[in-house]
VODRENNU-225702 format. One record per residue: residue in three letters; x, y, z of N, C-alpha, C, O in turn. Coordinates in pm, whole numbers, plus 50000, padded with zeros to 5 digits. Example, Ala and Ser with C-alpha at 12.3 -4.5 7.8 and 13.67 -1.06 7.14 Angstrom:
ala513194943150780512304955050780513204967050780514244966850846ser512854977550708513674989450714512905000350787513415011450804
END
This chain:
met519475327156433519675326856290519595312856231519185311356116ala519965303156303519985289556253518605284956212518445278056112ala517605288756289516225284756258515765291456129515045285356050glu516175303756109515805310955987516465304655864515845303655758glu517705300555879518425293755769517785280455736517695276655619val517335273455836516665260555816515355262755740515035255155648leu514615272955776513365275955708513625279755561512865275655473gln514675287355536515025290855398515425278455319515035276955203thr516165269855380516595257455315515385248755287515285242855179val514455247755381513235239855363512405245855250511905238555164asp512265258955248511515265655141512195263155005511535260754905his513515263855005514265261254882513995246954831513755244754712tyr514035237454924513785223654885512335221554839512095214154744lys511395228054904509985227054863509825232654721509155226554637thr510435243954696510365250054563510995240754458510475238954348glu512125235054496512815225954402511975213354377511925208454264ile511335208154480510465196454464509285199754375508925191754289glu508665211354392507555215554307508005216854161507305212454069arg509185222854140509705224454004509965210853939509595208553824leu510595202054014510915188653960509645180553936509565173153838thr508655181854023507385174654006506685179453880506165171553802lys506675192753862506055198453741506795193753616506175189953517glu508105194053620508915189653505508675174853477508585170853360leu508585166653581508315152353563506945150053500506785141653412thr505955157753547504605156653491504595160253343504005153153261glu505255171153308505325175453168506065165053082505625161852972thr507165160053133507955150153059507155137353040507185131252933thr506435133253143505595121253133504505123253030504215114252950his503885134953030502845138152932503415137852790502795132352699glu504585143752771505225143652639505565129352595505445125952477lys505995121252689506335107352661505085099552616505145091552523ile503965102052684502705095452647502255099952509501825091852428gln502355113052482502005118152349502875111852240502375108152134ala504155110752267505065104652169504705090052145504755085252032ala504345082952251503945068852237502665067752155502555059052069glu501685076452182500445076252105500705079451958500135073051870tyr501555089251932501915092651795502605080851727502345077851610gly503485074251801504155062451746503175051451708503345044951606leu502145049551789501125039551758500355043351631500055034751548val500045056251617499345060851497500215058351374499715053851270val501495061251385502415059051273502495044151238502495040551121leu502575035751339502625021251314501345016151248501405007851158glu500205021151293498925017151232498875021651087498415014251000glu499335033951060499335038950923500295030850837500015027950720lys501425027150894502395018950821501765005450785501935000550673leu501054999450879500404986650855499354987950745499264979350657thr498564998650750497555000950648498205002650511497744996850412leu499265010550505499965012650378500594999650327500604997050207lys501114991550417501694978650377500624969550318500864962750218gln499434969450380498344961250329497904966250191497664958350100gln497804979450176497434985150046498484981749941498154978449827tyr499754982549980500854979249888500754964649845500874961449727asp500534955749942500434941449909499254938849815499374930949721glu498124945449840496954943749754497244948849612496904942349514leu497874960449603498194966049472499224957549399499154955949277glu500174952249473501184943649411500534930749357500884926149248ala499604925149433498904913049387498064916249264498014908449169glu497394927749266496584931849150497484934149028497134930448916tyr498634940349051499594942648943500044929348882500054927748759asp500414919848967500854906848917499754899948838500004893948734ser498524900848889497394894748820497174901248684496974894248584leu497204914548681497004921548553498154919048457497944918248335lys499354917848509500514914948425500364901148361500634899348243gln499924891448441499704877948390498584878048286498704871548182glu497514885248313496404886148218496864892648087496464888247979leu497694902848096498224909447977499074899747895498984899347772glu499894892147963500724882247892499844871947820500134868147707gln498784867547885497874857947823497194864147702497024857647599leu496794876747714496164883447601497134885047485496754883547369lys498394888047517499404889147412499604875647342499724874947219glu499634864947422499784851647363498584848247275498754843047165asn497394851147323496194848447243496204856547114495814851447009lys496634868847122496684877347004497704871946904497444871746784ser498854867646953499874862446862499414849146801499764846246686leu498644841246875498114828846819497074831646711497024824746610lys496254841646733495224845046636495824850946508495274849046399ser496914857946521497514864146404498444854646329498834857446215ser498804843646389499664834046319498804825546225497604824046249pro499394819846118498624811946020497914799946084496794796646044leu498534793646179497914781846240496774785646333495824778046350gly496884797346391495874801246486494874811146429494114817346503ala494864812746296493964822446234492524818246255492194806346242pro491674827446287490264823946310489564820346180489884825546073arg488604811346193487814807446075486844818546041486474826546127met486434818945915485464828845873484084824045914483804812145919ala483264833545944481904830245984481144824345867481444827345751ser480154816045897479404809445791478584819345709478224816545595gly478294831045767477524841045695478374849545603477854858445536asp479674847045596480564855045512480404850645368480724839245334ser479914859345285479594855745147480824854545060480764848244955ser481954860445101483134859745016483694845645009484284841944907ser483524837645114484074824145113483264814945023483794805244970ser481994817945004481184809244919481404812344772481034804144687arg481974823644736482194827444597483514822244544483734822344423val484374817944630485674813044585485474799744514484884790444567ser485974799344394485814786844317487104779044321488194784644332asn486954766144312488084757344312488504755144167487734749444091pro489694759544125490104758343986490224743843938490164741043818ala490404734544032490534720643989489184714643953489134704443884val488124720543997486804715243968486284722143841486204734343835ile485954714443741485444720043617483934718643618483414707743637pro483244729743597481784728843599481224721843479480004720343467
END
């Protein structure tokens, strides 16, 4: 009987080794998949960060340009910054100077 018990124990251990080997293989595969997924997420994060930085720089540039346009507009609408009339404007040539007597 002892030899039969030894064979059963050996078979039990072989079965257990096969089960553990299979489980280790599956776990290793899942670990590799998780690492690959993590790399994809990191690459996407980097891409999104670059896009964010580009958009933020464009926003700052457009904001500065808008401020300059607002300043230019306020200068043009103020009396000191009012634009001159074009030389082809006939209304300016019709204005007479009351101090000058013809």
